[in-house]
Backbone as XML, in Angstrom:
<?xml version="1.0"?>
<chain id="A" units="angstrom">
  <residue number="1" name="MET">
    <atom name="N" x="-35.889" y="-24.470" z="-90.632"/>
    <atom name="CA" x="-36.617" y="-25.322" z="-91.438"/>
    <atom name="C" x="-36.546" y="-25.493" z="-92.980"/>
  </residue>
  <residue number="2" name="GLN">
    <atom name="N" x="-35.429" y="-25.273" z="-93.143"/>
    <atom name="CA" x="-35.061" y="-25.778" z="-94.987"/>
    <atom name="C" x="-34.825" y="-27.567" z="-94.608"/>
  </residue>
  <residue number="3" name="ASP">
    <atom name="N" x="-34.490" y="-27.639" z="-93.663"/>
    <atom name="CA" x="-34.634" y="-29.335" z="-93.209"/>
    <atom name="C" x="-35.997" y="-29.780" z="-93.192"/>
  </residue>
  <residue number="4" name="LYS">
    <atom name="N" x="-37.185" y="-29.036" z="-92.744"/>
    <atom name="CA" x="-37.800" y="-29.456" z="-92.641"/>
    <atom name="C" x="-39.283" y="-29.532" z="-93.753"/>
  </residue>
  <residue number="5" name="LYS">
    <atom name="N" x="-38.247" y="-28.894" z="-95.173"/>
    <atom name="CA" x="-38.955" y="-28.178" z="-96.298"/>
    <atom name="C" x="-39.932" y="-27.124" z="-95.963"/>
  </residue>
  <residue number="6" name="ALA">
    <atom name="N" x="-39.813" y="-25.458" z="-94.972"/>
    <atom name="CA" x="-40.757" y="-24.685" z="-95.316"/>
    <atom name="C" x="-40.139" y="-23.603" z="-96.680"/>
  </residue>
  <residue number="7" name="SER">
    <atom name="N" x="-41.165" y="-23.483" z="-97.557"/>
    <atom name="CA" x="-40.950" y="-22.924" z="-98.457"/>
    <atom name="C" x="-41.570" y="-21.241" z="-97.969"/>
  </residue>
  <residue number="8" name="ASP">
    <atom name="N" x="-40.837" y="-20.263" z="-99.306"/>
    <atom name="CA" x="-40.596" y="-18.668" z="-98.935"/>
    <atom name="C" x="-40.236" y="-18.331" z="-98.115"/>
  </residue>
  <residue number="9" name="ILE">
    <atom name="N" x="-39.175" y="-19.362" z="-97.413"/>
    <atom name="CA" x="-38.842" y="-18.263" z="-96.654"/>
    <atom name="C" x="-38.314" y="-16.627" z="-96.588"/>
  </residue>
  <residue number="10" name="CYS">
    <atom name="N" x="-38.345" y="-15.895" z="-96.148"/>
    <atom name="CA" x="-37.936" y="-14.427" z="-95.371"/>
    <atom name="C" x="-37.177" y="-13.849" z="-94.285"/>
  </residue>
  <residue number="11" name="VAL">
    <atom name="N" x="-36.202" y="-12.827" z="-94.131"/>
    <atom name="CA" x="-36.351" y="-12.478" z="-93.203"/>
    <atom name="C" x="-36.446" y="-10.728" z="-93.605"/>
  </residue>
  <residue number="12" name="ILE">
    <atom name="N" x="-36.759" y="-10.081" z="-92.702"/>
    <atom name="CA" x="-37.069" y="-9.111" z="-92.424"/>
    <atom name="C" x="-36.611" y="-7.861" z="-91.512"/>
  </residue>
  <residue number="13" name="ASP">
    <atom name="N" x="-35.594" y="-7.107" z="-92.063"/>
    <atom name="CA" x="-35.260" y="-6.849" z="-91.006"/>
    <atom name="C" x="-35.558" y="-5.278" z="-90.450"/>
  </residue>
  <residue number="14" name="LEU">
    <atom name="N" x="-36.300" y="-5.267" z="-89.448"/>
    <atom name="CA" x="-37.266" y="-4.252" z="-88.601"/>
    <atom name="C" x="-35.931" y="-3.500" z="-87.865"/>
  </residue>
  <residue number="15" name="LYS">
    <atom name="N" x="-34.610" y="-3.679" z="-87.049"/>
    <atom name="CA" x="-33.808" y="-2.672" z="-86.962"/>
    <atom name="C" x="-34.211" y="-1.547" z="-87.004"/>
  </residue>
  <residue number="16" name="SER">
    <atom name="N" x="-33.773" y="-0.798" z="-88.108"/>
    <atom name="CA" x="-33.938" y="0.635" z="-88.273"/>
    <atom name="C" x="-35.081" y="1.089" z="-88.583"/>
  </residue>
  <residue number="17" name="LEU">
    <atom name="N" x="-36.075" y="0.560" z="-88.801"/>
    <atom name="CA" x="-37.745" y="0.685" z="-88.559"/>
    <atom name="C" x="-38.045" y="1.851" z="-86.436"/>
  </residue>
  <residue number="18" name="ASN">
    <atom name="N" x="-38.905" y="2.501" z="-86.637"/>
    <atom name="CA" x="-39.024" y="3.615" z="-85.044"/>
    <atom name="C" x="-40.173" y="2.353" z="-84.461"/>
  </residue>
  <residue number="19" name="ASN">
    <atom name="N" x="-39.979" y="2.019" z="-82.733"/>
    <atom name="CA" x="-41.154" y="1.370" z="-82.695"/>
    <atom name="C" x="-41.991" y="-0.016" z="-83.256"/>
  </residue>
  <residue number="20" name="ALA">
    <atom name="N" x="-40.375" y="-0.351" z="-83.951"/>
    <atom name="CA" x="-40.489" y="-2.297" z="-84.170"/>
    <atom name="C" x="-40.944" y="-3.371" z="-83.064"/>
  </residue>
  <residue number="21" name="VAL">
    <atom name="N" x="-41.572" y="-4.317" z="-83.487"/>
    <atom name="CA" x="-41.574" y="-4.650" z="-82.039"/>
    <atom name="C" x="-40.407" y="-5.936" z="-81.556"/>
  </residue>
  <residue number="22" name="SER">
    <atom name="N" x="-39.187" y="-6.104" z="-82.973"/>
    <atom name="CA" x="-38.669" y="-6.717" z="-82.666"/>
    <atom name="C" x="-37.384" y="-6.425" z="-83.689"/>
  </residue>
  <residue number="23" name="ASP">
    <atom name="N" x="-36.148" y="-6.844" z="-83.835"/>
    <atom name="CA" x="-35.075" y="-6.619" z="-84.294"/>
    <atom name="C" x="-35.818" y="-7.118" z="-85.723"/>
  </residue>
  <residue number="24" name="TYR">
    <atom name="N" x="-36.517" y="-8.548" z="-86.168"/>
    <atom name="CA" x="-36.507" y="-9.215" z="-86.905"/>
    <atom name="C" x="-37.303" y="-10.242" z="-87.231"/>
  </residue>
  <residue number="25" name="PHE">
    <atom name="N" x="-38.140" y="-10.225" z="-88.553"/>
    <atom name="CA" x="-39.313" y="-11.158" z="-88.838"/>
    <atom name="C" x="-38.158" y="-12.648" z="-89.613"/>
  </residue>
  <residue number="26" name="VAL">
    <atom name="N" x="-38.448" y="-12.974" z="-88.966"/>
    <atom name="CA" x="-38.704" y="-14.994" z="-89.718"/>
    <atom name="C" x="-39.844" y="-15.143" z="-89.855"/>
  </residue>
  <residue number="27" name="ILE">
    <atom name="N" x="-40.350" y="-15.353" z="-91.617"/>
    <atom name="CA" x="-40.863" y="-16.029" z="-92.052"/>
    <atom name="C" x="-41.368" y="-17.029" z="-92.715"/>
  </residue>
  <residue number="28" name="SER">
    <atom name="N" x="-41.578" y="-17.973" z="-92.543"/>
    <atom name="CA" x="-41.875" y="-19.323" z="-93.693"/>
    <atom name="C" x="-43.173" y="-19.569" z="-94.055"/>
  </residue>
  <residue number="29" name="SER">
    <atom name="N" x="-43.594" y="-20.597" z="-94.459"/>
    <atom name="CA" x="-44.693" y="-21.136" z="-95.171"/>
    <atom name="C" x="-44.855" y="-22.930" z="-94.955"/>
  </residue>
  <residue number="30" name="ALA">
    <atom name="N" x="-45.862" y="-23.041" z="-94.709"/>
    <atom name="CA" x="-46.024" y="-25.092" z="-94.679"/>
    <atom name="C" x="-47.633" y="-24.758" z="-95.152"/>
  </residue>
  <residue number="31" name="ASN">
    <atom name="N" x="-46.999" y="-26.150" z="-96.123"/>
    <atom name="CA" x="-48.244" y="-27.039" z="-96.734"/>
    <atom name="C" x="-49.036" y="-28.035" z="-95.670"/>
  </residue>
  <residue number="32" name="SER">
    <atom name="N" x="-49.081" y="-28.264" z="-94.747"/>
    <atom name="CA" x="-50.291" y="-28.617" z="-94.201"/>
    <atom name="C" x="-50.105" y="-28.404" z="-92.668"/>
  </residue>
  <residue number="33" name="ASP">
    <atom name="N" x="-50.948" y="-28.755" z="-91.565"/>
    <atom name="CA" x="-50.571" y="-28.340" z="-90.243"/>
    <atom name="C" x="-49.563" y="-29.284" z="-89.829"/>
  </residue>
  <residue number="34" name="THR">
    <atom name="N" x="-49.510" y="-30.775" z="-90.059"/>
    <atom name="CA" x="-47.812" y="-31.530" z="-89.788"/>
    <atom name="C" x="-46.732" y="-30.930" z="-89.859"/>
  </residue>
  <residue number="35" name="GLN">
    <atom name="N" x="-46.779" y="-30.104" z="-91.619"/>
    <atom name="CA" x="-45.607" y="-29.588" z="-91.436"/>
    <atom name="C" x="-44.843" y="-28.489" z="-90.466"/>
  </residue>
  <residue number="36" name="LEU">
    <atom name="N" x="-46.419" y="-27.318" z="-90.118"/>
    <atom name="CA" x="-46.238" y="-26.225" z="-89.360"/>
    <atom name="C" x="-45.738" y="-26.927" z="-88.007"/>
  </residue>
  <residue number="37" name="ASP">
    <atom name="N" x="-45.947" y="-27.847" z="-87.782"/>
    <atom name="CA" x="-45.923" y="-28.068" z="-86.388"/>
    <atom name="C" x="-44.293" y="-28.818" z="-86.344"/>
  </residue>
  <residue number="38" name="ALA">
    <atom name="N" x="-43.960" y="-29.222" z="-87.114"/>
    <atom name="CA" x="-42.525" y="-30.065" z="-87.586"/>
    <atom name="C" x="-41.358" y="-28.445" z="-87.400"/>
  </residue>
  <residue number="39" name="ILE">
    <atom name="N" x="-41.613" y="-28.075" z="-88.311"/>
    <atom name="CA" x="-40.827" y="-26.496" z="-88.152"/>
    <atom name="C" x="-40.947" y="-25.908" z="-87.436"/>
  </residue>
  <residue number="40" name="ALA">
    <atom name="N" x="-41.863" y="-25.452" z="-86.332"/>
    <atom name="CA" x="-41.716" y="-25.188" z="-85.991"/>
    <atom name="C" x="-41.098" y="-25.570" z="-83.947"/>
  </residue>
  <residue number="41" name="ARG">
    <atom name="N" x="-40.953" y="-27.600" z="-84.048"/>
    <atom name="CA" x="-40.263" y="-28.102" z="-83.605"/>
    <atom name="C" x="-39.071" y="-27.838" z="-83.455"/>
  </residue>
  <residue number="42" name="ALA">
    <atom name="N" x="-38.578" y="-28.004" z="-85.436"/>
    <atom name="CA" x="-37.244" y="-28.088" z="-85.529"/>
    <atom name="C" x="-37.019" y="-26.695" z="-85.024"/>
  </residue>
  <residue number="43" name="VAL">
    <atom name="N" x="-37.125" y="-25.259" z="-84.984"/>
    <atom name="CA" x="-37.133" y="-24.475" z="-85.124"/>
    <atom name="C" x="-36.462" y="-23.924" z="-83.934"/>
  </residue>
  <residue number="44" name="GLU">
    <atom name="N" x="-37.501" y="-24.579" z="-82.393"/>
    <atom name="CA" x="-37.029" y="-24.631" z="-81.151"/>
    <atom name="C" x="-35.545" y="-25.407" z="-80.640"/>
  </residue>
  <residue number="45" name="GLU">
    <atom name="N" x="-35.636" y="-26.489" z="-81.104"/>
    <atom name="CA" x="-34.809" y="-27.198" z="-81.098"/>
    <atom name="C" x="-33.308" y="-26.852" z="-81.703"/>
  </residue>
  <residue number="46" name="GLU">
    <atom name="N" x="-33.130" y="-26.373" z="-83.242"/>
    <atom name="CA" x="-32.386" y="-25.623" z="-83.162"/>
    <atom name="C" x="-31.369" y="-24.321" z="-82.125"/>
  </residue>
  <residue number="47" name="VAL">
    <atom name="N" x="-32.792" y="-23.246" z="-81.634"/>
    <atom name="CA" x="-32.334" y="-21.945" z="-81.093"/>
    <atom name="C" x="-32.077" y="-22.733" z="-79.813"/>
  </residue>
  <residue number="48" name="PHE">
    <atom name="N" x="-32.141" y="-23.713" z="-79.554"/>
    <atom name="CA" x="-32.013" y="-24.063" z="-78.342"/>
    <atom name="C" x="-30.434" y="-24.606" z="-77.863"/>
  </residue>
  <residue number="49" name="LYS">
    <atom name="N" x="-30.005" y="-25.707" z="-79.855"/>
    <atom name="CA" x="-29.200" y="-25.898" z="-79.508"/>
    <atom name="C" x="-28.151" y="-25.071" z="-79.490"/>
  </residue>
  <residue number="50" name="ILE">
    <atom name="N" x="-28.456" y="-24.148" z="-80.069"/>
    <atom name="CA" x="-26.706" y="-22.768" z="-80.350"/>
    <atom name="C" x="-27.332" y="-22.166" z="-79.431"/>
  </residue>
  <residue number="51" name="THR">
    <atom name="N" x="-28.280" y="-21.430" z="-78.525"/>
    <atom name="CA" x="-28.578" y="-20.594" z="-77.662"/>
    <atom name="C" x="-29.249" y="-20.719" z="-76.138"/>
  </residue>
  <residue number="52" name="ASN">
    <atom name="N" x="-28.894" y="-22.201" z="-76.110"/>
    <atom name="CA" x="-29.719" y="-22.829" z="-75.135"/>
    <atom name="C" x="-31.214" y="-21.619" z="-73.786"/>
  </residue>
  <residue number="53" name="GLN">
    <atom name="N" x="-31.717" y="-21.001" z="-75.639"/>
    <atom name="CA" x="-33.131" y="-20.837" z="-74.947"/>
    <atom name="C" x="-34.462" y="-21.032" z="-75.315"/>
  </residue>
  <residue number="54" name="ASN">
    <atom name="N" x="-35.111" y="-21.030" z="-75.363"/>
    <atom name="CA" x="-36.321" y="-20.867" z="-75.510"/>
    <atom name="C" x="-37.180" y="-20.161" z="-75.809"/>
  </residue>
  <residue number="55" name="PRO">
    <atom name="N" x="-38.376" y="-20.950" z="-76.639"/>
    <atom name="CA" x="-38.946" y="-18.633" z="-76.934"/>
    <atom name="C" x="-39.805" y="-18.446" z="-75.465"/>
  </residue>
  <residue number="56" name="TRP">
    <atom name="N" x="-39.176" y="-16.800" z="-75.781"/>
    <atom name="CA" x="-40.504" y="-15.854" z="-74.918"/>
    <atom name="C" x="-41.930" y="-16.019" z="-74.580"/>
  </residue>
  <residue number="57" name="GLN">
    <atom name="N" x="-42.096" y="-16.718" z="-75.597"/>
    <atom name="CA" x="-43.661" y="-16.875" z="-75.956"/>
    <atom name="C" x="-44.418" y="-17.379" z="-77.515"/>
  </residue>
  <residue number="58" name="SER">
    <atom name="N" x="-45.018" y="-18.752" z="-76.696"/>
    <atom name="CA" x="-45.298" y="-19.202" z="-78.512"/>
    <atom name="C" x="-46.894" y="-19.516" z="-78.564"/>
  </residue>
  <residue number="59" name="GLU">
    <atom name="N" x="-47.002" y="-19.035" z="-80.027"/>
    <atom name="CA" x="-48.433" y="-19.305" z="-79.670"/>
    <atom name="C" x="-48.634" y="-20.374" z="-80.858"/>
  </residue>
  <residue number="60" name="GLY">
    <atom name="N" x="-50.206" y="-20.529" z="-81.320"/>
    <atom name="CA" x="-50.913" y="-21.058" z="-82.275"/>
    <atom name="C" x="-51.185" y="-22.429" z="-82.815"/>
  </residue>
  <residue number="61" name="ARG">
    <atom name="N" x="-50.165" y="-22.662" z="-81.688"/>
    <atom name="CA" x="-50.573" y="-24.998" z="-81.797"/>
    <atom name="C" x="-51.323" y="-25.375" z="-81.698"/>
  </residue>
  <residue number="62" name="THR">
    <atom name="N" x="-52.762" y="-24.575" z="-80.840"/>
    <atom name="CA" x="-54.093" y="-25.259" z="-80.817"/>
    <atom name="C" x="-55.051" y="-25.040" z="-81.901"/>
  </residue>
  <residue number="63" name="ASN">
    <atom name="N" x="-54.479" y="-23.996" z="-82.498"/>
    <atom name="CA" x="-54.770" y="-23.617" z="-84.643"/>
    <atom name="C" x="-54.756" y="-24.420" z="-85.547"/>
  </residue>
  <residue number="64" name="LYS">
    <atom name="N" x="-53.014" y="-25.128" z="-85.873"/>
    <atom name="CA" x="-52.388" y="-24.837" z="-86.416"/>
    <atom name="C" x="-52.400" y="-24.023" z="-87.945"/>
  </residue>
  <residue number="65" name="GLU">
    <atom name="N" x="-52.785" y="-23.051" z="-87.936"/>
    <atom name="CA" x="-52.533" y="-22.261" z="-88.962"/>
    <atom name="C" x="-51.455" y="-21.075" z="-88.973"/>
  </residue>
  <residue number="66" name="TRP">
    <atom name="N" x="-51.590" y="-20.867" z="-87.814"/>
    <atom name="CA" x="-50.027" y="-19.604" z="-87.698"/>
    <atom name="C" x="-49.371" y="-19.591" z="-86.259"/>
  </residue>
  <residue number="67" name="ILE">
    <atom name="N" x="-47.957" y="-20.452" z="-86.572"/>
    <atom name="CA" x="-47.208" y="-20.284" z="-85.053"/>
    <atom name="C" x="-46.570" y="-19.083" z="-84.988"/>
  </residue>
  <residue number="68" name="LEU">
    <atom name="N" x="-46.197" y="-18.933" z="-84.396"/>
    <atom name="CA" x="-45.768" y="-17.544" z="-83.811"/>
    <atom name="C" x="-44.721" y="-18.189" z="-82.333"/>
  </residue>
  <residue number="69" name="LEU">
    <atom name="N" x="-42.921" y="-17.878" z="-82.941"/>
    <atom name="CA" x="-42.347" y="-18.213" z="-81.397"/>
    <atom name="C" x="-41.374" y="-16.477" z="-81.353"/>
  </residue>
  <residue number="70" name="ASP">
    <atom name="N" x="-41.940" y="-15.992" z="-80.290"/>
    <atom name="CA" x="-40.613" y="-15.318" z="-80.136"/>
    <atom name="C" x="-39.662" y="-15.045" z="-78.853"/>
  </residue>
  <residue number="71" name="TYR">
    <atom name="N" x="-38.550" y="-15.193" z="-79.704"/>
    <atom name="CA" x="-37.670" y="-14.960" z="-79.109"/>
    <atom name="C" x="-36.828" y="-13.492" z="-78.847"/>
  </residue>
  <residue number="72" name="VAL">
    <atom name="N" x="-37.947" y="-12.569" z="-78.226"/>
    <atom name="CA" x="-38.420" y="-11.414" z="-78.014"/>
    <atom name="C" x="-37.084" y="-10.246" z="-79.448"/>
  </residue>
  <residue number="73" name="ASP">
    <atom name="N" x="-35.609" y="-10.753" z="-79.755"/>
    <atom name="CA" x="-35.364" y="-9.296" z="-81.104"/>
    <atom name="C" x="-35.560" y="-10.350" z="-82.171"/>
  </residue>
  <residue number="74" name="VAL">
    <atom name="N" x="-35.688" y="-11.512" z="-82.602"/>
    <atom name="CA" x="-35.914" y="-12.399" z="-83.710"/>
    <atom name="C" x="-37.340" y="-12.840" z="-83.487"/>
  </residue>
  <residue number="75" name="VAL">
    <atom name="N" x="-38.117" y="-12.642" z="-83.912"/>
    <atom name="CA" x="-40.087" y="-13.354" z="-84.007"/>
    <atom name="C" x="-40.266" y="-14.412" z="-85.315"/>
  </residue>
  <residue number="76" name="VAL">
    <atom name="N" x="-39.937" y="-15.330" z="-84.918"/>
    <atom name="CA" x="-39.848" y="-16.515" z="-86.141"/>
    <atom name="C" x="-41.968" y="-16.651" z="-86.122"/>
  </residue>
  <residue number="77" name="HIS">
    <atom name="N" x="-42.328" y="-15.840" z="-87.601"/>
    <atom name="CA" x="-43.745" y="-16.807" z="-87.692"/>
    <atom name="C" x="-43.829" y="-17.725" z="-88.626"/>
  </residue>
  <residue number="78" name="ILE">
    <atom name="N" x="-44.229" y="-19.080" z="-88.691"/>
    <atom name="CA" x="-44.729" y="-20.070" z="-89.392"/>
    <atom name="C" x="-46.011" y="-20.238" z="-90.154"/>
  </residue>
  <residue number="79" name="PHE">
    <atom name="N" x="-46.191" y="-20.441" z="-91.134"/>
    <atom name="CA" x="-47.983" y="-19.762" z="-91.488"/>
    <atom name="C" x="-47.962" y="-21.138" z="-92.593"/>
  </residue>
  <residue number="80" name="LEU">
    <atom name="N" x="-49.420" y="-21.415" z="-93.155"/>
    <atom name="CA" x="-49.841" y="-22.351" z="-93.705"/>
    <atom name="C" x="-49.999" y="-21.451" z="-95.044"/>
  </residue>
  <residue number="81" name="LYS">
    <atom name="N" x="-50.246" y="-22.289" z="-95.946"/>
    <atom name="CA" x="-50.066" y="-20.576" z="-97.189"/>
    <atom name="C" x="-50.792" y="-19.398" z="-97.015"/>
  </residue>
  <residue number="82" name="ASP">
    <atom name="N" x="-52.146" y="-20.126" z="-97.169"/>
    <atom name="CA" x="-53.299" y="-19.229" z="-97.847"/>
    <atom name="C" x="-53.371" y="-18.555" z="-96.954"/>
  </residue>
  <residue number="83" name="LYS">
    <atom name="N" x="-52.901" y="-18.308" z="-94.725"/>
    <atom name="CA" x="-53.264" y="-17.372" z="-93.891"/>
    <atom name="C" x="-51.832" y="-17.210" z="-94.029"/>
  </residue>
  <residue number="84" name="ARG">
    <atom name="N" x="-51.139" y="-17.376" z="-94.546"/>
    <atom name="CA" x="-49.912" y="-16.107" z="-94.691"/>
    <atom name="C" x="-50.042" y="-14.682" z="-96.165"/>
  </residue>
  <residue number="85" name="GLU">
    <atom name="N" x="-50.846" y="-15.791" z="-96.984"/>
    <atom name="CA" x="-51.357" y="-14.563" z="-97.909"/>
    <atom name="C" x="-52.190" y="-13.258" z="-96.944"/>
  </residue>
  <residue number="86" name="PHE">
    <atom name="N" x="-53.110" y="-14.174" z="-96.531"/>
    <atom name="CA" x="-54.389" y="-13.084" z="-96.227"/>
    <atom name="C" x="-53.397" y="-11.811" z="-95.489"/>
  </residue>
  <residue number="87" name="TYR">
    <atom name="N" x="-52.486" y="-12.826" z="-93.480"/>
    <atom name="CA" x="-51.833" y="-11.683" z="-93.494"/>
    <atom name="C" x="-51.148" y="-11.147" z="-93.591"/>
  </residue>
  <residue number="88" name="ALA">
    <atom name="N" x="-50.903" y="-11.131" z="-95.000"/>
    <atom name="CA" x="-49.478" y="-10.630" z="-95.787"/>
    <atom name="C" x="-48.331" y="-9.313" z="-95.032"/>
  </residue>
  <residue number="89" name="LEU">
    <atom name="N" x="-47.717" y="-10.257" z="-93.979"/>
    <atom name="CA" x="-46.975" y="-8.988" z="-92.567"/>
    <atom name="C" x="-46.020" y="-8.498" z="-93.676"/>
  </residue>
  <residue number="90" name="GLU">
    <atom name="N" x="-44.877" y="-9.086" z="-94.827"/>
    <atom name="CA" x="-44.109" y="-8.488" z="-95.623"/>
    <atom name="C" x="-44.596" y="-7.304" z="-96.054"/>
  </residue>
  <residue number="91" name="GLU">
    <atom name="N" x="-46.250" y="-7.234" z="-96.251"/>
    <atom name="CA" x="-46.809" y="-6.368" z="-97.280"/>
    <atom name="C" x="-46.364" y="-4.891" z="-95.573"/>
  </residue>
  <residue number="92" name="LEU">
    <atom name="N" x="-47.584" y="-5.496" z="-94.429"/>
    <atom name="CA" x="-47.395" y="-4.056" z="-93.235"/>
    <atom name="C" x="-46.137" y="-3.897" z="-92.572"/>
  </residue>
  <residue number="93" name="TRP">
    <atom name="N" x="-45.101" y="-4.660" z="-93.122"/>
    <atom name="CA" x="-43.787" y="-3.935" z="-92.556"/>
    <atom name="C" x="-43.184" y="-3.344" z="-93.904"/>
  </residue>
  <residue number="94" name="GLY">
    <atom name="N" x="-43.772" y="-3.194" z="-95.139"/>
    <atom name="CA" x="-42.648" y="-2.531" z="-96.334"/>
    <atom name="C" x="-42.158" y="-2.064" z="-96.256"/>
  </residue>
  <residue number="95" name="ASP">
    <atom name="N" x="-41.698" y="-0.851" z="-95.383"/>
    <atom name="CA" x="-40.095" y="0.391" z="-95.200"/>
    <atom name="C" x="-38.902" y="-0.677" z="-94.832"/>
  </residue>
  <residue number="96" name="ALA">
    <atom name="N" x="-39.323" y="-1.772" z="-94.331"/>
    <atom name="CA" x="-38.108" y="-2.662" z="-93.664"/>
    <atom name="C" x="-37.556" y="-3.548" z="-95.215"/>
  </residue>
  <residue number="97" name="PRO">
    <atom name="N" x="-36.034" y="-3.185" z="-95.249"/>
    <atom name="CA" x="-35.802" y="-4.446" z="-96.686"/>
    <atom name="C" x="-35.625" y="-5.722" z="-95.840"/>
  </residue>
  <residue number="98" name="ILE">
    <atom name="N" x="-36.267" y="-6.469" z="-96.618"/>
    <atom name="CA" x="-37.045" y="-8.310" z="-97.137"/>
    <atom name="C" x="-36.218" y="-8.993" z="-97.876"/>
  </residue>
  <residue number="99" name="ARG">
    <atom name="N" x="-34.631" y="-9.793" z="-97.002"/>
    <atom name="CA" x="-34.062" y="-11.060" z="-97.786"/>
    <atom name="C" x="-34.334" y="-12.217" z="-97.951"/>
  </residue>
  <residue number="100" name="TYR">
    <atom name="N" x="-34.958" y="-12.598" z="-99.018"/>
    <atom name="CA" x="-35.163" y="-13.563" z="-99.253"/>
    <atom name="C" x="-34.515" y="-15.024" z="-99.117"/>
  </residue>
  <residue number="101" name="ILE">
    <atom name="N" x="-34.777" y="-16.218" z="-98.869"/>
    <atom name="CA" x="-33.695" y="-17.216" z="-98.463"/>
    <atom name="C" x="-33.859" y="-18.218" z="-99.708"/>
  </residue>
  <residue number="102" name="GLU">
    <atom name="N" x="-33.135" y="-18.816" z="-100.355"/>
    <atom name="CA" x="-32.997" y="-19.522" z="-101.194"/>
    <atom name="C" x="-33.067" y="-20.851" z="-101.081"/>
  </residue>
  <residue number="103" name="GLU">
    <atom name="N" x="-33.876" y="-21.759" z="-101.338"/>
    <atom name="CA" x="-34.247" y="-22.976" z="-101.595"/>
    <atom name="C" x="-33.850" y="-24.063" z="-101.618"/>
  </residue>
</chain>
């Protein structure tokens, strides 16, 4: 994500929450739909290189506003900046520890 200049990267640890849909959410922002797609492809390539796994589910490539890559235990969310502010996932999971990644 950082190699493709993703911004505001954070990791939300959901393991301690009851009924969480995953163990971790990784969230980042992109400045354009082109960058959004590039970040998603980079994540898929890097995860496949390390784990030999493709996402179980992938959504959002058509609209290019929010791409979700679901690896079951880890769900990656890549947003255009205005969409990230609108959906505010960090606030929805406010009880979970959030770690921000330095740029």
